[in-house]
CHARMM-style PDB file with segment names, atoms N, HN, CA, C and O in Angstrom:
ATOM      1  N   UNK     1     104.056  90.266 114.353  1.00  0.00      PROA
ATOM      2  CA  UNK     1     103.922  91.701 114.432  1.00  0.00      PROA
ATOM      3  C   UNK     1     103.742  92.153 115.906  1.00  0.00      PROA
ATOM      4  O   UNK     1     103.238  91.441 116.775  1.00  0.00      PROA
ATOM      5  N   UNK     2     104.179  93.339 116.085  1.00  0.00      PROA
ATOM      6  HN  UNK     2     104.588  93.917 115.380  1.00  0.00      PROA
ATOM      7  CA  UNK     2     104.043  93.820 117.554  1.00  0.00      PROA
ATOM      8  C   UNK     2     102.854  94.847 117.556  1.00  0.00      PROA
ATOM      9  O   UNK     2     102.162  95.007 116.551  1.00  0.00      PROA
ATOM     10  N   UNK     3     102.655  95.506 118.670  1.00  0.00      PROA
ATOM     11  HN  UNK     3     103.217  95.376 119.486  1.00  0.00      PROA
ATOM     12  CA  UNK     3     101.576  96.479 118.890  1.00  0.00      PROA
ATOM     13  C   UNK     3     101.747  97.554 117.868  1.00  0.00      PROA
ATOM     14  O   UNK     3     102.855  98.020 117.606  1.00  0.00      PROA
ATOM     15  N   UNK     4     100.597  97.959 117.269  1.00  0.00      PROA
ATOM     16  HN  UNK     4      99.697  97.580 117.482  1.00  0.00      PROA
ATOM     17  CA  UNK     4     100.649  99.013 116.271  1.00  0.00      PROA
ATOM     18  C   UNK     4     101.027 100.322 116.815  1.00  0.00      PROA
ATOM     19  O   UNK     4     100.562 100.682 117.896  1.00  0.00      PROA
ATOM     20  N   UNK     5     101.868 101.091 116.120  1.00  0.00      PROA
ATOM     21  HN  UNK     5     102.245 100.799 115.242  1.00  0.00      PROA
ATOM     22  CA  UNK     5     102.287 102.455 116.555  1.00  0.00      PROA
ATOM     23  C   UNK     5     101.731 103.538 115.566  1.00  0.00      PROA
ATOM     24  O   UNK     5     101.301 103.210 114.460  1.00  0.00      PROA
ATOM     25  N   UNK     6     101.753 104.791 115.981  1.00  0.00      PROA
ATOM     26  HN  UNK     6     102.103 105.058 116.879  1.00  0.00      PROA
ATOM     27  CA  UNK     6     101.370 105.814 115.092  1.00  0.00      PROA
ATOM     28  C   UNK     6     102.469 106.194 114.170  1.00  0.00      PROA
ATOM     29  O   UNK     6     103.635 106.184 114.566  1.00  0.00      PROA
ATOM     30  N   UNK     7     102.140 106.537 112.921  1.00  0.00      PROA
ATOM     31  HN  UNK     7     101.193 106.544 112.599  1.00  0.00      PROA
ATOM     32  CA  UNK     7     103.075 107.019 111.936  1.00  0.00      PROA
ATOM     33  C   UNK     7     102.370 107.949 110.994  1.00  0.00      PROA
ATOM     34  O   UNK     7     101.143 108.045 110.974  1.00  0.00      PROA
ATOM     35  N   UNK     8     103.200 108.655 110.187  1.00  0.00      PROA
ATOM     36  HN  UNK     8     104.197 108.577 110.202  1.00  0.00      PROA
ATOM     37  CA  UNK     8     102.622 109.598 109.228  1.00  0.00      PROA
ATOM     38  C   UNK     8     103.210 109.282 107.803  1.00  0.00      PROA
ATOM     39  O   UNK     8     104.406 109.026 107.661  1.00  0.00      PROA
ATOM     40  N   UNK     9     102.359 109.309 106.798  1.00  0.00      PROA
ATOM     41  HN  UNK     9     101.388 109.517 106.914  1.00  0.00      PROA
ATOM     42  CA  UNK     9     102.789 108.977 105.451  1.00  0.00      PROA
ATOM     43  C   UNK     9     103.681 110.077 104.989  1.00  0.00      PROA
ATOM     44  O   UNK     9     103.375 111.262 105.123  1.00  0.00      PROA
ATOM     45  N   UNK    10     104.895 109.627 104.392  1.00  0.00      PROA
ATOM     46  HN  UNK    10     105.144 108.664 104.284  1.00  0.00      PROA
ATOM     47  CA  UNK    10     105.906 110.553 103.909  1.00  0.00      PROA
ATOM     48  C   UNK    10     105.944 110.495 102.437  1.00  0.00      PROA
ATOM     49  O   UNK    10     105.984 111.555 101.814  1.00  0.00      PROA
ATOM     50  N   UNK    11     105.935 109.358 101.814  1.00  0.00      PROA
ATOM     51  HN  UNK    11     105.903 108.497 102.320  1.00  0.00      PROA
ATOM     52  CA  UNK    11     106.009 109.220 100.360  1.00  0.00      PROA
ATOM     53  C   UNK    11     105.253 107.997  99.946  1.00  0.00      PROA
ATOM     54  O   UNK    11     105.221 106.987 100.649  1.00  0.00      PROA
ATOM     55  N   UNK    12     104.588 108.116  98.685  1.00  0.00      PROA
ATOM     56  HN  UNK    12     104.614 108.937  98.115  1.00  0.00      PROA
ATOM     57  CA  UNK    12     103.961 107.025  98.100  1.00  0.00      PROA
ATOM     58  C   UNK    12     104.902 106.401  97.103  1.00  0.00      PROA
ATOM     59  O   UNK    12     105.397 107.156  96.266  1.00  0.00      PROA
ATOM     60  N   UNK    13     105.212 105.130  97.082  1.00  0.00      PROA
ATOM     61  HN  UNK    13     104.809 104.516  97.762  1.00  0.00      PROA
ATOM     62  CA  UNK    13     106.192 104.469  96.210  1.00  0.00      PROA
ATOM     63  C   UNK    13     105.459 103.509  95.274  1.00  0.00      PROA
ATOM     64  O   UNK    13     104.297 103.175  95.506  1.00  0.00      PROA
ATOM     65  N   UNK    14     106.136 103.071  94.225  1.00  0.00      PROA
ATOM     66  HN  UNK    14     107.080 103.343  94.036  1.00  0.00      PROA
ATOM     67  CA  UNK    14     105.560 102.121  93.269  1.00  0.00      PROA
ATOM     68  C   UNK    14     105.240 100.798  93.981  1.00  0.00      PROA
ATOM     69  O   UNK    14     105.725 100.523  95.079  1.00  0.00      PROA
ATOM     70  N   UNK    15     104.401  99.990  93.308  1.00  0.00      PROA
ATOM     71  HN  UNK    15     104.007 100.214  92.416  1.00  0.00      PROA
ATOM     72  CA  UNK    15     103.948  98.655  93.793  1.00  0.00      PROA
ATOM     73  C   UNK    15     103.384  98.732  95.168  1.00  0.00      PROA
ATOM     74  O   UNK    15     103.668  97.873  96.004  1.00  0.00      PROA
ATOM     75  N   UNK    16     102.589  99.740  95.434  1.00  0.00      PROA
ATOM     76  HN  UNK    16     102.358 100.437  94.755  1.00  0.00      PROA
ATOM     77  CA  UNK    16     101.751  99.843  96.647  1.00  0.00      PROA
ATOM     78  C   UNK    16     102.558  99.880  97.913  1.00  0.00      PROA
ATOM     79  O   UNK    16     102.035  99.511  98.964  1.00  0.00      PROA
ATOM     80  N   UNK    17     103.849 100.319  97.875  1.00  0.00      PROA
ATOM     81  HN  UNK    17     104.274 100.618  97.021  1.00  0.00      PROA
ATOM     82  CA  UNK    17     104.575 100.619  99.060  1.00  0.00      PROA
ATOM     83  C   UNK    17     104.507 102.053  99.506  1.00  0.00      PROA
ATOM     84  O   UNK    17     104.347 102.980  98.712  1.00  0.00      PROA
ATOM     85  N   UNK    18     104.636 102.205 100.834  1.00  0.00      PROA
ATOM     86  HN  UNK    18     104.766 101.452 101.479  1.00  0.00      PROA
ATOM     87  CA  UNK    18     104.417 103.570 101.299  1.00  0.00      PROA
ATOM     88  C   UNK    18     105.509 103.804 102.390  1.00  0.00      PROA
ATOM     89  O   UNK    18     105.653 103.003 103.313  1.00  0.00      PROA
ATOM     90  N   UNK    19     106.240 104.879 102.262  1.00  0.00      PROA
ATOM     91  HN  UNK    19     106.122 105.530 101.512  1.00  0.00      PROA
ATOM     92  CA  UNK    19     107.187 105.272 103.261  1.00  0.00      PROA
ATOM     93  C   UNK    19     106.535 106.048 104.408  1.00  0.00      PROA
ATOM     94  O   UNK    19     105.826 107.039 104.233  1.00  0.00      PROA
ATOM     95  N   UNK    20     106.823 105.533 105.552  1.00  0.00      PROA
ATOM     96  HN  UNK    20     107.399 104.727 105.694  1.00  0.00      PROA
ATOM     97  CA  UNK    20     106.161 106.280 106.750  1.00  0.00      PROA
ATOM     98  C   UNK    20     107.260 106.675 107.783  1.00  0.00      PROA
ATOM     99  O   UNK    20     108.324 106.064 107.887  1.00  0.00      PROA
ATOM    100  N   UNK    21     106.922 107.698 108.499  1.00  0.00      PROA
ATOM    101  HN  UNK    21     106.058 108.194 108.414  1.00  0.00      PROA
ATOM    102  CA  UNK    21     107.838 108.201 109.553  1.00  0.00      PROA
ATOM    103  C   UNK    21     107.043 107.973 110.883  1.00  0.00      PROA
ATOM    104  O   UNK    21     105.915 108.453 111.001  1.00  0.00      PROA
ATOM    105  N   UNK    22     107.619 107.249 111.875  1.00  0.00      PROA
ATOM    106  HN  UNK    22     108.535 106.859 111.778  1.00  0.00      PROA
ATOM    107  CA  UNK    22     107.023 106.925 113.052  1.00  0.00      PROA
ATOM    108  C   UNK    22     106.970 108.220 113.935  1.00  0.00      PROA
ATOM    109  O   UNK    22     107.912 109.010 114.008  1.00  0.00      PROA
ATOM    110  N   UNK    23     105.797 108.361 114.590  1.00  0.00      PROA
ATOM    111  HN  UNK    23     105.032 107.720 114.531  1.00  0.00      PROA
ATOM    112  CA  UNK    23     105.642 109.583 115.472  1.00  0.00      PROA
ATOM    113  C   UNK    23     106.522 109.336 116.712  1.00  0.00      PROA
ATOM    114  O   UNK    23     106.607 108.215 117.214  1.00  0.00      PROA
ATOM    115  N   UNK    24     107.167 110.399 117.189  1.00  0.00      PROA
ATOM    116  HN  UNK    24     107.098 111.310 116.782  1.00  0.00      PROA
ATOM    117  CA  UNK    24     107.960 110.291 118.366  1.00  0.00      PROA
ATOM    118  C   UNK    24     109.425 110.001 118.087  1.00  0.00      PROA
ATOM    119  O   UNK    24     110.266 110.154 118.972  1.00  0.00      PROA
ATOM    120  N   UNK    25     109.746 109.574 116.843  1.00  0.00      PROA
ATOM    121  HN  UNK    25     109.063 109.449 116.123  1.00  0.00      PROA
ATOM    122  CA  UNK    25     111.128 109.382 116.458  1.00  0.00      PROA
ATOM    123  C   UNK    25     111.182 109.664 114.897  1.00  0.00      PROA
ATOM    124  O   UNK    25     110.161 109.674 114.210  1.00  0.00      PROA
ATOM    125  N   UNK    26     112.377 109.877 114.421  1.00  0.00      PROA
ATOM    126  HN  UNK    26     113.207 109.869 114.979  1.00  0.00      PROA
ATOM    127  CA  UNK    26     112.715 110.180 113.041  1.00  0.00      PROA
ATOM    128  C   UNK    26     112.854 108.889 112.242  1.00  0.00      PROA
ATOM    129  O   UNK    26     113.258 108.945 111.080  1.00  0.00      PROA
ATOM    130  N   UNK    27     112.553 107.784 112.786  1.00  0.00      PROA
ATOM    131  HN  UNK    27     112.225 107.738 113.730  1.00  0.00      PROA
ATOM    132  CA  UNK    27     112.784 106.473 112.110  1.00  0.00      PROA
ATOM    133  C   UNK    27     111.697 106.221 111.027  1.00  0.00      PROA
ATOM    134  O   UNK    27     110.497 106.371 111.258  1.00  0.00      PROA
ATOM    135  N   UNK    28     112.216 105.817 109.797  1.00  0.00      PROA
ATOM    136  HN  UNK    28     113.191 105.696 109.609  1.00  0.00      PROA
ATOM    137  CA  UNK    28     111.304 105.552 108.678  1.00  0.00      PROA
ATOM    138  C   UNK    28     111.132 104.106 108.434  1.00  0.00      PROA
ATOM    139  O   UNK    28     112.057 103.318 108.628  1.00  0.00      PROA
ATOM    140  N   UNK    29     109.929 103.729 107.998  1.00  0.00      PROA
ATOM    141  HN  UNK    29     109.177 104.369 107.840  1.00  0.00      PROA
ATOM    142  CA  UNK    29     109.537 102.383 107.712  1.00  0.00      PROA
ATOM    143  C   UNK    29     108.919 102.265 106.384  1.00  0.00      PROA
ATOM    144  O   UNK    29     108.171 103.160 105.989  1.00  0.00      PROA
ATOM    145  N   UNK    30     109.188 101.162 105.616  1.00  0.00      PROA
ATOM    146  HN  UNK    30     109.795 100.435 105.936  1.00  0.00      PROA
ATOM    147  CA  UNK    30     108.503 100.913 104.332  1.00  0.00      PROA
ATOM    148  C   UNK    30     107.338 100.028 104.780  1.00  0.00      PROA
ATOM    149  O   UNK    30     107.530  99.096 105.560  1.00  0.00      PROA
ATOM    150  N   UNK    31     106.108 100.324 104.278  1.00  0.00      PROA
ATOM    151  HN  UNK    31     105.952 101.081 103.644  1.00  0.00      PROA
ATOM    152  CA  UNK    31     104.933  99.542 104.674  1.00  0.00      PROA
ATOM    153  C   UNK    31     104.033  99.344 103.444  1.00  0.00      PROA
ATOM    154  O   UNK    31     104.128 100.032 102.428  1.00  0.00      PROA
ATOM    155  N   UNK    32     103.178  98.378 103.615  1.00  0.00      PROA
ATOM    156  HN  UNK    32     103.100  97.820 104.441  1.00  0.00      PROA
ATOM    157  CA  UNK    32     102.093  98.202 102.621  1.00  0.00      PROA
ATOM    158  C   UNK    32     100.716  98.103 103.323  1.00  0.00      PROA
ATOM    159  O   UNK    32     100.685  97.758 104.504  1.00  0.00      PROA
ATOM    160  N   UNK    33      99.634  98.374 102.686  1.00  0.00      PROA
ATOM    161  HN  UNK    33      99.660  98.653 101.726  1.00  0.00      PROA
ATOM    162  CA  UNK    33      98.345  98.413 103.317  1.00  0.00      PROA
ATOM    163  C   UNK    33      97.907  96.907 103.478  1.00  0.00      PROA
ATOM    164  O   UNK    33      97.968  96.120 102.534  1.00  0.00      PROA
ATOM    165  N   UNK    34      97.472  96.566 104.700  1.00  0.00      PROA
ATOM    166  HN  UNK    34      97.422  97.206 105.467  1.00  0.00      PROA
ATOM    167  CA  UNK    34      97.045  95.260 104.966  1.00  0.00      PROA
ATOM    168  C   UNK    34      95.612  95.240 105.164  1.00  0.00      PROA
ATOM    169  O   UNK    34      95.161  95.435 106.293  1.00  0.00      PROA
ATOM    170  N   UNK    35      94.853  95.024 104.177  1.00  0.00      PROA
ATOM    171  HN  UNK    35      95.220  94.865 103.260  1.00  0.00      PROA
ATOM    172  CA  UNK    35      93.418  94.929 104.250  1.00  0.00      PROA
ATOM    173  C   UNK    35      92.674  96.212 104.320  1.00  0.00      PROA
ATOM    174  O   UNK    35      91.463  96.246 104.103  1.00  0.00      PROA
ATOM    175  N   UNK    36      93.380  97.290 104.624  1.00  0.00      PROA
ATOM    176  HN  UNK    36      94.364  97.263 104.801  1.00  0.00      PROA
ATOM    177  CA  UNK    36      92.769  98.637 104.683  1.00  0.00      PROA
ATOM    178  C   UNK    36      92.355  99.133 103.332  1.00  0.00      PROA
ATOM    179  O   UNK    36      91.193  99.502 103.160  1.00  0.00      PROA
ATOM    180  N   UNK    37      93.241  99.164 102.356  1.00  0.00      PROA
ATOM    181  HN  UNK    37      94.184  98.864 102.496  1.00  0.00      PROA
ATOM    182  CA  UNK    37      92.937  99.697 101.077  1.00  0.00      PROA
ATOM    183  C   UNK    37      92.191  98.621 100.246  1.00  0.00      PROA
ATOM    184  O   UNK    37      91.432  99.012  99.360  1.00  0.00      PROA
ATOM    185  N   UNK    38      92.344  97.361 100.456  1.00  0.00      PROA
ATOM    186  HN  UNK    38      92.960  97.042 101.175  1.00  0.00      PROA
ATOM    187  CA  UNK    38      91.768  96.315  99.622  1.00  0.00      PROA
ATOM    188  C   UNK    38      90.242  96.247  99.960  1.00  0.00      PROA
ATOM    189  O   UNK    38      89.422  96.211  99.044  1.00  0.00      PROA
ATOM    190  N   UNK    39      89.881  96.229 101.198  1.00  0.00      PROA
ATOM    191  HN  UNK    39      90.547  96.258 101.943  1.00  0.00      PROA
ATOM    192  CA  UNK    39      88.541  96.094 101.640  1.00  0.00      PROA
ATOM    193  C   UNK    39      87.715  97.375 101.448  1.00  0.00      PROA
ATOM    194  O   UNK    39      86.624  97.321 100.882  1.00  0.00      PROA
ATOM    195  N   UNK    40      88.220  98.518 101.909  1.00  0.00      PROA
ATOM    196  HN  UNK    40      89.107  98.563 102.369  1.00  0.00      PROA
ATOM    197  CA  UNK    40      87.652  99.901 101.831  1.00  0.00      PROA
ATOM    198  C   UNK    40      88.568 100.678 100.980  1.00  0.00      PROA
ATOM    199  O   UNK    40      89.753 100.784 101.296  1.00  0.00      PROA
ATOM    200  N   UNK    41      88.059 101.265  99.851  1.00  0.00      PROA
ATOM    201  HN  UNK    41      87.096 101.180  99.594  1.00  0.00      PROA
ATOM    202  CA  UNK    41      88.913 101.973  98.977  1.00  0.00      PROA
ATOM    203  C   UNK    41      89.392 103.231  99.729  1.00  0.00      PROA
ATOM    204  O   UNK    41      88.633 104.182  99.914  1.00  0.00      PROA
ATOM    205  N   UNK    42      90.657 103.216 100.155  1.00  0.00      PROA
ATOM    206  HN  UNK    42      91.274 102.444 100.005  1.00  0.00      PROA
ATOM    207  CA  UNK    42      91.158 104.406 100.881  1.00  0.00      PROA
ATOM    208  C   UNK    42      92.379 104.913 100.183  1.00  0.00      PROA
ATOM    209  O   UNK    42      93.317 104.159  99.927  1.00  0.00      PROA
ATOM    210  N   UNK    43      92.377 106.159  99.878  1.00  0.00      PROA
ATOM    211  HN  UNK    43      91.615 106.772 100.086  1.00  0.00      PROA
ATOM    212  CA  UNK    43      93.442 106.814  99.211  1.00  0.00      PROA
ATOM    213  C   UNK    43      94.337 107.545 100.186  1.00  0.00      PROA
ATOM    214  O   UNK    43      93.894 108.495 100.832  1.00  0.00      PROA
ATOM    215  N   UNK    44      95.555 107.136 100.305  1.00  0.00      PROA
ATOM    216  HN  UNK    44      95.915 106.365  99.780  1.00  0.00      PROA
ATOM    217  CA  UNK    44      96.461 107.753 101.307  1.00  0.00      PROA
ATOM    218  C   UNK    44      97.284 108.768 100.570  1.00  0.00      PROA
ATOM    219  O   UNK    44      97.677 108.550  99.424  1.00  0.00      PROA
ATOM    220  N   UNK    45      97.554 109.901 101.235  1.00  0.00      PROA
ATOM    221  HN  UNK    45      97.235 110.079 102.166  1.00  0.00      PROA
ATOM    222  CA  UNK    45      98.304 111.099 100.726  1.00  0.00      PROA
ATOM    223  C   UNK    45      99.436 111.411 101.761  1.00  0.00      PROA
ATOM    224  O   UNK    45      99.268 111.144 102.951  1.00  0.00      PROA
ATOM    225  N   UNK    46     100.584 111.976 101.299  1.00  0.00      PROA
ATOM    226  HN  UNK    46     100.720 112.193 100.333  1.00  0.00      PROA
ATOM    227  CA  UNK    46     101.597 112.380 102.300  1.00  0.00      PROA
ATOM    228  C   UNK    46     100.892 113.269 103.363  1.00  0.00      PROA
ATOM    229  O   UNK    46     100.081 114.147 103.066  1.00  0.00      PROA
ATOM    230  N   UNK    47     101.275 112.962 104.621  1.00  0.00      PROA
ATOM    231  HN  UNK    47     101.933 112.249 104.861  1.00  0.00      PROA
ATOM    232  CA  UNK    47     100.795 113.765 105.772  1.00  0.00      PROA
ATOM    233  C   UNK    47      99.699 113.020 106.481  1.00  0.00      PROA
ATOM    234  O   UNK    47      99.403 113.345 107.632  1.00  0.00      PROA
ATOM    235  N   UNK    48      99.078 112.039 105.863  1.00  0.00      PROA
ATOM    236  HN  UNK    48      99.318 111.775 104.929  1.00  0.00      PROA
ATOM    237  CA  UNK    48      98.048 111.267 106.514  1.00  0.00      PROA
ATOM    238  C   UNK    48      98.513 110.459 107.759  1.00  0.00      PROA
ATOM    239  O   UNK    48      99.540 109.783 107.688  1.00  0.00      PROA
ATOM    240  N   UNK    49      97.793 110.517 108.869  1.00  0.00      PROA
ATOM    241  HN  UNK    49      96.960 111.067 108.927  1.00  0.00      PROA
ATOM    242  CA  UNK    49      98.236 109.672 110.024  1.00  0.00      PROA
ATOM    243  C   UNK    49      97.731 108.296 109.902  1.00  0.00      PROA
ATOM    244  O   UNK    49      96.583 108.107 109.500  1.00  0.00      PROA
ATOM    245  N   UNK    50      98.531 107.291 110.230  1.00  0.00      PROA
ATOM    246  HN  UNK    50      99.464 107.445 110.557  1.00  0.00      PROA
ATOM    247  CA  UNK    50      98.065 105.900 110.119  1.00  0.00      PROA
ATOM    248  C   UNK    50      98.628 105.150 111.363  1.00  0.00      PROA
ATOM    249  O   UNK    50      99.425 105.711 112.115  1.00  0.00      PROA
ATOM    250  N   UNK    51      98.212 103.908 111.562  1.00  0.00      PROA
ATOM    251  HN  UNK    51      97.565 103.453 110.951  1.00  0.00      PROA
ATOM    252  CA  UNK    51      98.686 103.037 112.560  1.00  0.00      PROA
ATOM    253  C   UNK    51      99.404 101.900 111.865  1.00  0.00      PROA
ATOM    254  O   UNK    51      98.820 101.280 110.976  1.00  0.00      PROA
ATOM    255  N   UNK    52     100.675 101.584 112.233  1.00  0.00      PROA
ATOM    256  HN  UNK    52     101.149 102.087 112.955  1.00  0.00      PROA
ATOM    257  CA  UNK    52     101.433 100.601 111.489  1.00  0.00      PROA
ATOM    258  C   UNK    52     101.971  99.622 112.483  1.00  0.00      PROA
ATOM    259  O   UNK    52     102.420  99.998 113.566  1.00  0.00      PROA
ATOM    260  N   UNK    53     101.924  98.306 112.101  1.00  0.00      PROA
ATOM    261  HN  UNK    53     101.559  98.000 111.221  1.00  0.00      PROA
ATOM    262  CA  UNK    53     102.550  97.244 112.857  1.00  0.00      PROA
ATOM    263  C   UNK    53     103.912  96.889 112.297  1.00  0.00      PROA
ATOM    264  O   UNK    53     104.014  96.350 111.195  1.00  0.00      PROA
ATOM    265  N   UNK    54     104.997  97.200 113.081  1.00  0.00      PROA
ATOM    266  HN  UNK    54     104.914  97.637 113.976  1.00  0.00      PROA
ATOM    267  CA  UNK    54     106.283  97.015 112.558  1.00  0.00      PROA
ATOM    268  C   UNK    54     106.664  95.581 112.773  1.00  0.00      PROA
ATOM    269  O   UNK    54     106.348  94.946 113.780  1.00  0.00      PROA
ATOM    270  N   UNK    55     107.430  95.060 111.674  1.00  0.00      PROA
ATOM    271  HN  UNK    55     107.687  95.576 110.856  1.00  0.00      PROA
ATOM    272  CA  UNK    55     107.855  93.685 111.775  1.00  0.00      PROA
ATOM    273  C   UNK    55     108.884  93.412 112.845  1.00  0.00      PROA
ATOM    274  O   UNK    55     109.732  94.262 113.115  1.00  0.00      PROA
ATOM    275  N   UNK    56     108.830  92.237 113.464  1.00  0.00      PROA
ATOM    276  HN  UNK    56     108.141  91.546 113.244  1.00  0.00      PROA
ATOM    277  CA  UNK    56     109.820  91.935 114.546  1.00  0.00      PROA
ATOM    278  C   UNK    56     111.126  91.479 113.874  1.00  0.00      PROA
ATOM    279  O   UNK    56     112.203  91.758 114.401  1.00  0.00      PROA
ATOM    280  N   UNK    57     111.062  90.786 112.726  1.00  0.00      PROA
ATOM    281  HN  UNK    57     110.188  90.559 112.298  1.00  0.00      PROA
ATOM    282  CA  UNK    57     112.262  90.331 112.046  1.00  0.00      PROA
ATOM    283  C   UNK    57     113.036  91.403 111.400  1.00  0.00      PROA
ATOM    284  O   UNK    57     114.266  91.429 111.432  1.00  0.00      PROA
ATOM    285  N   UNK    58     112.258  92.350 110.772  1.00  0.00      PROA
ATOM    286  HN  UNK    58     111.259  92.329 110.746  1.00  0.00      PROA
ATOM    287  CA  UNK    58     112.864  93.503 109.969  1.00  0.00      PROA
ATOM    288  C   UNK    58     112.263  94.781 110.411  1.00  0.00      PROA
ATOM    289  O   UNK    58     111.178  95.149 109.961  1.00  0.00      PROA
ATOM    290  N   UNK    59     112.960  95.498 111.313  1.00  0.00      PROA
ATOM    291  HN  UNK    59     113.841  95.199 111.678  1.00  0.00      PROA
ATOM    292  CA  UNK    59     112.237  96.702 111.875  1.00  0.00      PROA
ATOM    293  C   UNK    59     112.116  97.891 110.896  1.00  0.00      PROA
ATOM    294  O   UNK    59     111.594  98.942 111.266  1.00  0.00      PROA
ATOM    295  N   UNK    60     112.603  97.722 109.631  1.00  0.00      PROA
ATOM    296  HN  UNK    60     113.027  96.868 109.330  1.00  0.00      PROA
ATOM    297  CA  UNK    60     112.415  98.735 108.597  1.00  0.00      PROA
ATOM    298  C   UNK    60     111.134  98.484 107.760  1.00  0.00      PROA
ATOM    299  O   UNK    60     110.798  99.272 106.877  1.00  0.00      PROA
ATOM    300  N   UNK    61     110.440  97.389 108.052  1.00  0.00      PROA
ATOM    301  HN  UNK    61     110.712  96.748 108.770  1.00  0.00      PROA
ATOM    302  CA  UNK    61     109.222  97.032 107.277  1.00  0.00      PROA
ATOM    303  C   UNK    61     108.041  96.989 108.111  1.00  0.00      PROA
ATOM    304  O   UNK    61     108.186  96.770 109.314  1.00  0.00      PROA
ATOM    305  N   UNK    62     106.846  97.177 107.604  1.00  0.00      PROA
ATOM    306  HN  UNK    62     106.728  97.355 106.627  1.00  0.00      PROA
ATOM    307  CA  UNK    62     105.637  97.112 108.373  1.00  0.00      PROA
ATOM    308  C   UNK    62     104.304  96.919 107.511  1.00  0.00      PROA
ATOM    309  O   UNK    62     104.332  96.817 106.284  1.00  0.00      PROA
ATOM    310  N   UNK    63     103.216  96.881 108.220  1.00  0.00      PROA
ATOM    311  HN  UNK    63     103.193  96.964 109.216  1.00  0.00      PROA
ATOM    312  CA  UNK    63     101.866  96.783 107.610  1.00  0.00      PROA
ATOM    313  C   UNK    63     100.990  97.881 108.215  1.00  0.00      PROA
ATOM    314  O   UNK    63     100.955  98.065 109.432  1.00  0.00      PROA
ATOM    315  N   UNK    64     100.272  98.619 107.328  1.00  0.00      PROA
ATOM    316  HN  UNK    64     100.301  98.469 106.340  1.00  0.00      PROA
ATOM    317  CA  UNK    64      99.365  99.538 107.801  1.00  0.00      PROA
ATOM    318  C   UNK    64      98.039  98.812 108.218  1.00  0.00      PROA
ATOM    319  O   UNK    64      97.372  98.158 107.417  1.00  0.00      PROA
ATOM    320  N   UNK    65      97.747  98.963 109.396  1.00  0.00      PROA
ATOM    321  HN  UNK    65      98.288  99.494 110.047  1.00  0.00      PROA
ATOM    322  CA  UNK    65      96.576  98.289 109.968  1.00  0.00      PROA
ATOM    323  C   UNK    65      95.328  99.158 110.091  1.00  0.00      PROA
ATOM    324  O   UNK    65      94.207  98.649 110.087  1.00  0.00      PROA
ATOM    325  N   UNK    66      95.529 100.483 110.201  1.00  0.00      PROA
ATOM    326  HN  UNK    66      96.440 100.896 110.204  1.00  0.00      PROA
ATOM    327  CA  UNK    66      94.333 101.396 110.214  1.00  0.00      PROA
ATOM    328  C   UNK    66      94.767 102.826 109.674  1.00  0.00      PROA
ATOM    329  O   UNK    66      95.943 103.190 109.674  1.00  0.00      PROA
ATOM    330  N   UNK    67      93.843 103.509 109.272  1.00  0.00      PROA
ATOM    331  HN  UNK    67      92.887 103.213 109.272  1.00  0.00      PROA
ATOM    332  CA  UNK    67      94.051 104.873 108.897  1.00  0.00      PROA
ATOM    333  C   UNK    67      93.362 105.739 109.982  1.00  0.00      PROA
ATOM    334  O   UNK    67      92.187 105.528 110.279  1.00  0.00      PROA
ATOM    335  N   UNK    68      94.099 106.722 110.578  1.00  0.00      PROA
ATOM    336  HN  UNK    68      95.054 106.893 110.336  1.00  0.00      PROA
ATOM    337  CA  UNK    68      93.626 107.579 111.640  1.00  0.00      PROA
ATOM    338  C   UNK    68      92.850 108.678 111.016  1.00  0.00      PROA
ATOM    339  O   UNK    68      93.239 109.130 109.939  1.00  0.00      PROA
ATOM    340  N   UNK    69      91.705 109.187 111.634  1.00  0.00      PROA
ATOM    341  HN  UNK    69      91.389 108.820 112.509  1.00  0.00      PROA
ATOM    342  CA  UNK    69      91.034 110.313 111.062  1.00  0.00      PROA
ATOM    343  C   UNK    69      91.765 111.575 111.278  1.00  0.00      PROA
ATOM    344  O   UNK    69      92.524 111.713 112.237  1.00  0.00      PROA
ATOM    345  N   UNK    70      91.536 112.566 110.341  1.00  0.00      PROA
ATOM    346  HN  UNK    70      90.919 112.454 109.562  1.00  0.00      PROA
ATOM    347  CA  UNK    70      92.198 113.864 110.489  1.00  0.00      PROA
ATOM    348  C   UNK    70      93.547 113.877 109.888  1.00  0.00      PROA
ATOM    349  O   UNK    70      94.067 112.858 109.434  1.00  0.00      PROA
ATOM    350  N   UNK    71      94.109 115.042 109.887  1.00  0.00      PROA
ATOM    351  HN  UNK    71      93.686 115.870 110.255  1.00  0.00      PROA
ATOM    352  CA  UNK    71      95.501 115.272 109.454  1.00  0.00      PROA
ATOM    353  C   UNK    71      96.376 115.768 110.520  1.00  0.00      PROA
ATOM    354  OT1 UNK    71      97.562 115.999 110.287  1.00  0.00      PROA
TER     355      UNK     71
END
């Protein structure tokens, strides 16, 4: 994984997948929560800002590493 980048939740999908849009570009990424939702019960909604680590092998997939405060 590379350095986390900012993204915004666009859509909640089945099987705990989340579609995100990276800030600064219109690129969309499919991601899952990595330890964020499992350890602390966090409910994500469309429009929530998050930090995502995009995979090096598949740039369309990633892991949510933290949830940013505010909207």
